[in-house]
N, CA, C and O atoms as a GROMACS GRO file, in nm:
protein
  316
    1MET      N    1   6.525  12.951  11.312
    1MET     CA    2   6.519  12.788  11.294
    1MET      C    3   6.348  12.769  11.330
    1MET      O    4   6.279  12.839  11.404
    2PRO      N    5   6.309  12.649  11.248
    2PRO     CA    6   6.180  12.628  11.256
    2PRO      C    7   6.167  12.534  11.378
    2PRO      O    8   6.259  12.461  11.414
    3ALA      N    9   6.031  12.544  11.445
    3ALA     CA   10   6.019  12.444  11.563
    3ALA      C   11   6.017  12.291  11.529
    3ALA      O   12   5.994  12.242  11.418
    4LYS      N   13   6.038  12.241  11.616
    4LYS     CA   14   6.057  12.097  11.588
    4LYS      C   15   5.926  12.021  11.696
    4LYS      O   16   5.921  12.051  11.816
    5VAL      N   17   5.841  11.936  11.640
    5VAL     CA   18   5.743  11.868  11.703
    5VAL      C   19   5.750  11.729  11.680
    5VAL      O   20   5.804  11.687  11.578
    6ASN      N   21   5.700  11.653  11.766
    6ASN     CA   22   5.698  11.492  11.740
    6ASN      C   23   5.583  11.468  11.690
    6ASN      O   24   5.480  11.514  11.739
    7CYS      N   25   5.585  11.383  11.572
    7CYS     CA   26   5.461  11.312  11.515
    7CYS      C   27   5.373  11.257  11.622
    7CYS      O   28   5.418  11.181  11.708
    8PRO      N   29   5.268  11.288  11.619
    8PRO     CA   30   5.142  11.237  11.718
    8PRO      C   31   5.143  11.074  11.694
    8PRO      O   32   5.114  10.996  11.785
    9THR      N   33   5.179  11.031  11.567
    9THR     CA   34   5.174  10.883  11.569
    9THR      C   35   5.268  10.807  11.599
    9THR      O   36   5.259  10.708  11.672
   10CYS      N   37   5.372  10.851  11.542
   10CYS     CA   38   5.515  10.764  11.557
   10CYS      C   39   5.638  10.838  11.659
   10CYS      O   40   5.744  10.789  11.700
   11GLU      N   41   5.592  10.941  11.676
   11GLU     CA   42   5.700  11.020  11.760
   11GLU      C   43   5.825  11.064  11.717
   11GLU      O   44   5.917  11.107  11.787
   12GLN      N   45   5.818  11.047  11.559
   12GLN     CA   46   5.958  11.077  11.491
   12GLN      C   47   5.944  11.253  11.508
   12GLN      O   48   5.836  11.311  11.521
   13GLY      N   49   6.058  11.310  11.504
   13GLY     CA   50   6.066  11.459  11.494
   13GLY      C   51   6.032  11.497  11.370
   13GLY      O   52   6.064  11.439  11.267
   14VAL      N   53   5.947  11.627  11.383
   14VAL     CA   54   5.898  11.678  11.235
   14VAL      C   55   5.934  11.831  11.255
   14VAL      O   56   5.900  11.882  11.362
   15GLU      N   57   6.002  11.910  11.160
   15GLU     CA   58   6.010  12.048  11.154
   15GLU      C   59   5.898  12.114  11.103
   15GLU      O   60   5.852  12.092  10.991
   16TRP      N   61   5.844  12.211  11.198
   16TRP     CA   62   5.715  12.284  11.161
   16TRP      C   63   5.753  12.400  11.052
   16TRP      O   64   5.797  12.512  11.080
   17GLY      N   65   5.728  12.350  10.927
   17GLY     CA   66   5.741  12.444  10.832
   17GLY      C   67   5.691  12.404  10.697
   17GLY      O   68   5.626  12.300  10.691
   18PRO      N   69   5.718  12.484  10.569
   18PRO     CA   70   5.663  12.415  10.447
   18PRO      C   71   5.720  12.311  10.391
   18PRO      O   72   5.661  12.256  10.298
   19GLN      N   73   5.871  12.253  10.444
   19GLN     CA   74   5.908  12.163  10.384
   19GLN      C   75   5.851  12.040  10.433
   19GLN      O   76   5.888  11.934  10.383
   20SER      N   77   5.745  12.043  10.548
   20SER     CA   78   5.681  11.930  10.608
   20SER      C   79   5.535  11.937  10.585
   20SER      O   80   5.459  11.975  10.674
   21PRO      N   81   5.491  11.899  10.462
   21PRO     CA   82   5.327  11.936  10.429
   21PRO      C   83   5.245  11.859  10.509
   21PRO      O   84   5.127  11.891  10.517
   22TYR      N   85   5.293  11.746  10.580
   22TYR     CA   86   5.183  11.683  10.641
   22TYR      C   87   5.190  11.735  10.825
   22TYR      O   88   5.122  11.681  10.912
   23ARG      N   89   5.263  11.821  10.843
   23ARG     CA   90   5.270  11.848  10.968
   23ARG      C   91   5.136  11.856  11.054
   23ARG      O   92   5.033  11.897  11.003
   24PRO      N   93   5.141  11.820  11.167
   24PRO     CA   94   5.240  11.780  11.259
   24PRO      C   95   5.279  11.633  11.237
   24PRO      O   96   5.363  11.581  11.310
   25PHE      N   97   5.222  11.568  11.141
   25PHE     CA   98   5.274  11.414  11.110
   25PHE      C   99   5.402  11.436  11.020
   25PHE      O  100   5.440  11.534  10.956
   26CYS      N  101   5.459  11.302  11.040
   26CYS     CA  102   5.578  11.313  10.950
   26CYS      C  103   5.558  11.265  10.818
   26CYS      O  104   5.643  11.274  10.729
   27SER      N  105   5.450  11.214  10.806
   27SER     CA  106   5.411  11.131  10.663
   27SER      C  107   5.255  11.125  10.630
   27SER      O  108   5.163  11.134  10.712
   28LYS      N  109   5.245  11.108  10.494
   28LYS     CA  110   5.101  11.073  10.483
   28LYS      C  111   5.042  10.957  10.538
   28LYS      O  112   4.921  10.953  10.564
   29ARG      N  113   5.138  10.841  10.563
   29ARG     CA  114   5.101  10.718  10.616
   29ARG      C  115   5.054  10.749  10.760
   29ARG      O  116   4.948  10.702  10.802
   30CYS      N  117   5.142  10.838  10.844
   30CYS     CA  118   5.133  10.873  11.003
   30CYS      C  119   4.980  10.952  10.989
   30CYS      O  120   4.892  10.925  11.071
   31GLN      N  121   4.957  11.041  10.890
   31GLN     CA  122   4.824  11.111  10.909
   31GLN      C  123   4.708  11.022  10.866
   31GLN      O  124   4.598  11.044  10.917
   32LEU      N  125   4.721  10.924  10.778
   32LEU     CA  126   4.586  10.850  10.764
   32LEU      C  127   4.572  10.756  10.868
   32LEU      O  128   4.458  10.711  10.882
   33ILE      N  129   4.670  10.709  10.952
   33ILE     CA  130   4.648  10.613  11.070
   33ILE      C  131   4.589  10.688  11.164
   33ILE      O  132   4.506  10.634  11.237
   34ASP      N  133   4.622  10.835  11.180
   34ASP     CA  134   4.528  10.905  11.290
   34ASP      C  135   4.399  10.924  11.246
   34ASP      O  136   4.309  10.898  11.325
   35LEU      N  137   4.367  10.968  11.119
   35LEU     CA  138   4.258  10.989  11.060
   35LEU      C  139   4.147  10.820  11.094
   35LEU      O  140   4.035  10.807  11.144
   36GLY      N  141   4.219  10.745  11.052
   36GLY     CA  142   4.161  10.603  11.076
   36GLY      C  143   4.126  10.565  11.236
   36GLY      O  144   4.030  10.494  11.269
   37GLU      N  145   4.216  10.622  11.322
   37GLU     CA  146   4.168  10.602  11.468
   37GLU      C  147   4.064  10.686  11.490
   37GLU      O  148   3.975  10.647  11.565
   38TRP      N  149   4.057  10.805  11.435
   38TRP     CA  150   3.926  10.897  11.465
   38TRP      C  151   3.818  10.850  11.391
   38TRP      O  152   3.708  10.871  11.442
   39SER      N  153   3.820  10.795  11.291
   39SER     CA  154   3.684  10.745  11.214
   39SER      C  155   3.628  10.598  11.278
   39SER      O  156   3.510  10.561  11.273
   40SER      N  157   3.724  10.534  11.331
   40SER     CA  158   3.677  10.432  11.415
   40SER      C  159   3.643  10.448  11.528
   40SER      O  160   3.590  10.360  11.595
   41GLU      N  161   3.668  10.565  11.569
   41GLU     CA  162   3.614  10.614  11.734
   41GLU      C  163   3.722  10.558  11.812
   41GLU      O  164   3.683  10.537  11.927
   42SER      N  165   3.835  10.527  11.795
   42SER     CA  166   3.934  10.508  11.886
   42SER      C  167   3.988  10.605  11.966
   42SER      O  168   4.032  10.588  12.080
   43ASN      N  169   3.981  10.731  11.892
   43ASN     CA  170   4.018  10.865  11.985
   43ASN      C  171   3.880  10.929  11.971
   43ASN      O  172   3.803  10.926  11.875
   44SER      N  173   3.866  10.992  12.099
   44SER     CA  174   3.760  11.104  12.099
   44SER      C  175   3.781  11.204  12.188
   44SER      O  176   3.870  11.191  12.271
   45ILE      N  177   3.709  11.310  12.184
   45ILE     CA  178   3.712  11.435  12.264
   45ILE      C  179   3.678  11.397  12.421
   45ILE      O  180   3.565  11.359  12.454
   46SER      N  181   3.778  11.410  12.507
   46SER     CA  182   3.738  11.393  12.637
   46SER      C  183   3.610  11.456  12.716
   46SER      O  184   3.535  11.398  12.794
   47THR      N  185   3.608  11.575  12.679
   47THR     CA  186   3.496  11.652  12.721
   47THR      C  187   3.388  11.649  12.632
   47THR      O  188   3.404  11.672  12.513
   48PRO      N  189   3.236  11.609  12.702
   48PRO     CA  190   3.141  11.644  12.597
   48PRO      C  191   3.121  11.757  12.580
   48PRO      O  192   3.154  11.843  12.662
   49LEU      N  193   3.046  11.789  12.436
   49LEU     CA  194   3.020  11.923  12.390
   49LEU      C  195   2.908  11.974  12.472
   49LEU      O  196   2.835  11.894  12.530
   50SER      N  197   2.889  12.110  12.479
   50SER     CA  198   2.781  12.172  12.552
   50SER      C  199   2.685  12.234  12.466
   50SER      O  200   2.726  12.315  12.383
   51ASN      N  201   2.556  12.208  12.474
   51ASN     CA  202   2.466  12.292  12.413
   51ASN      C  203   2.453  12.423  12.431
   51ASN      O  204   2.379  12.486  12.355
   52GLU      N  205   2.522  12.490  12.537
   52GLU     CA  206   2.488  12.618  12.605
   52GLU      C  207   2.572  12.710  12.489
   52GLU      O  208   2.663  12.669  12.417
   53PRO      N  209   2.525  12.822  12.493
   53PRO     CA  210   2.585  12.911  12.407
   53PRO      C  211   2.702  12.990  12.452
   53PRO      O  212   2.701  13.027  12.570
   54GLN      N  213   2.804  13.022  12.376
   54GLN     CA  214   2.928  13.060  12.415
   54GLN      C  215   2.892  13.183  12.513
   54GLN      O  216   2.788  13.242  12.485
   55SER      N  217   2.963  13.228  12.623
   55SER     CA  218   2.958  13.343  12.698
   55SER      C  219   3.023  13.458  12.604
   55SER      O  220   3.074  13.441  12.494
   56ALA      N  221   3.008  13.579  12.676
   56ALA     CA  222   3.041  13.714  12.596
   56ALA      C  223   3.191  13.694  12.621
   56ALA      O  224   3.256  13.719  12.520
   57ASP      N  225   3.278  13.651  12.743
   57ASP     CA  226   3.397  13.628  12.740
   57ASP      C  227   3.464  13.537  12.656
   57ASP      O  228   3.577  13.560  12.613
   58ALA      N  229   3.402  13.437  12.629
   58ALA     CA  230   3.452  13.333  12.534
   58ALA      C  231   3.455  13.380  12.387
   58ALA      O  232   3.533  13.336  12.302
   59SER      N  233   3.361  13.472  12.366
   59SER     CA  234   3.366  13.534  12.224
   59SER      C  235   3.471  13.645  12.215
   59SER      O  236   3.538  13.663  12.113
   60ALA      N  237   3.483  13.710  12.312
   60ALA     CA  238   3.579  13.825  12.326
   60ALA      C  239   3.719  13.768  12.288
   60ALA      O  240   3.785  13.812  12.194
   61PHE      N  241   3.759  13.660  12.375
   61PHE     CA  242   3.886  13.581  12.379
   61PHE      C  243   3.897  13.537  12.231
   61PHE      O  244   4.005  13.550  12.175
   62ILE      N  245   3.786  13.483  12.160
   62ILE     CA  246   3.804  13.436  12.016
   62ILE      C  247   3.853  13.542  11.915
   62ILE      O  248   3.940  13.534  11.828
   63GLU      N  249   3.785  13.627  11.946
   63GLU     CA  250   3.812  13.768  11.864
   63GLU      C  251   3.948  13.827  11.882
   63GLU      O  252   4.007  13.877  11.786
   64GLU      N  253   4.005  13.823  12.013
   64GLU     CA  254   4.129  13.856  12.037
   64GLU      C  255   4.231  13.758  11.954
   64GLU      O  256   4.315  13.799  11.874
   65ILE      N  257   4.212  13.649  11.982
   65ILE     CA  258   4.300  13.540  11.907
   65ILE      C  259   4.283  13.567  11.757
   65ILE      O  260   4.388  13.566  11.692
   66GLU      N  261   4.177  13.588  11.694
   66GLU     CA  262   4.157  13.609  11.543
   66GLU      C  263   4.240  13.726  11.507
   66GLU      O  264   4.316  13.716  11.411
   67ALA      N  265   4.233  13.832  11.573
   67ALA     CA  266   4.290  13.968  11.553
   67ALA      C  267   4.437  13.939  11.554
   67ALA      O  268   4.507  13.982  11.462
   68MET      N  269   4.494  13.863  11.661
   68MET     CA  270   4.642  13.820  11.667
   68MET      C  271   4.687  13.745  11.572
   68MET      O  272   4.801  13.767  11.532
   69LEU      N  273   4.609  13.640  11.514
   69LEU     CA  274   4.650  13.580  11.402
   69LEU      C  275   4.646  13.657  11.251
   69LEU      O  276   4.714  13.625  11.154
   70ALA      N  277   4.563  13.750  11.256
   70ALA     CA  278   4.570  13.816  11.147
   70ALA      C  279   4.676  13.897  11.122
   70ALA      O  280   4.712  13.921  11.006
   71LYS      N  281   4.741  13.952  11.242
   71LYS     CA  282   4.847  14.047  11.237
   71LYS      C  283   4.970  13.940  11.182
   71LYS      O  284   5.046  13.982  11.095
   72SER      N  285   4.988  13.805  11.234
   72SER     CA  286   5.105  13.716  11.221
   72SER      C  287   5.149  13.727  11.091
   72SER      O  288   5.062  13.723  11.004
   73GLU      N  289   5.284  13.743  11.052
   73GLU     CA  290   5.344  13.727  10.925
   73GLU      C  291   5.347  13.582  10.879
   73GLU      O  292   5.381  13.558  10.763
   74ASP      N  293   5.313  13.482  10.961
   74ASP     CA  294   5.343  13.348  10.923
   74ASP      C  295   5.202  13.290  10.820
   74ASP      O  296   5.096  13.267  10.878
   75SER      N  297   5.209  13.274  10.711
   75SER     CA  298   5.130  13.235  10.634
   75SER      C  299   5.049  13.113  10.654
   75SER      O  300   4.948  13.095  10.586
   76PHE      N  301   5.084  13.034  10.736
   76PHE     CA  302   5.031  12.919  10.772
   76PHE      C  303   4.889  12.938  10.846
   76PHE      O  304   4.804  12.849  10.851
   77PHE      N  305   4.874  13.070  10.904
   77PHE     CA  306   4.743  13.102  10.953
   77PHE      C  307   4.652  13.181  10.866
   77PHE      O  308   4.538  13.211  10.901
   78LYS      N  309   4.709  13.217  10.746
   78LYS     CA  310   4.645  13.280  10.645
   78LYS      C  311   4.563  13.196  10.538
   78LYS      O  312   4.490  13.250  10.456
   79ASP      N  313   4.581  13.069  10.546
   79ASP     CA  314   4.561  12.987  10.423
   79ASP      C  315   4.397  12.947  10.454
   79ASP      O  316   4.334  12.877  10.374
   0.00000   0.00000   0.00000
C-alpha cells in the first residue's frame, strides 16, 4: 500500500506513487501556488547557509545515504 501524505498547500491526502505526478502536491495548481510563494520570498529557509566547507562526518553521511538510495528498488530515487 502506497504511503499517504498531505498536500503542503491544501492539506488534501495524496498517495505517494506514480499515479500522483505532482507529489507531494495534489495538483499542478497547488504545486504552482507553492512555487509562487517561494519566488515571492513568502517562504524561506529558516537557517542561514554557512560558507564553511562540509565536515568529513557530513560527507561520510551523505555517501552512506547515496549508497542506500542506490540499493533501493524504488525508481523514484533513480530518476
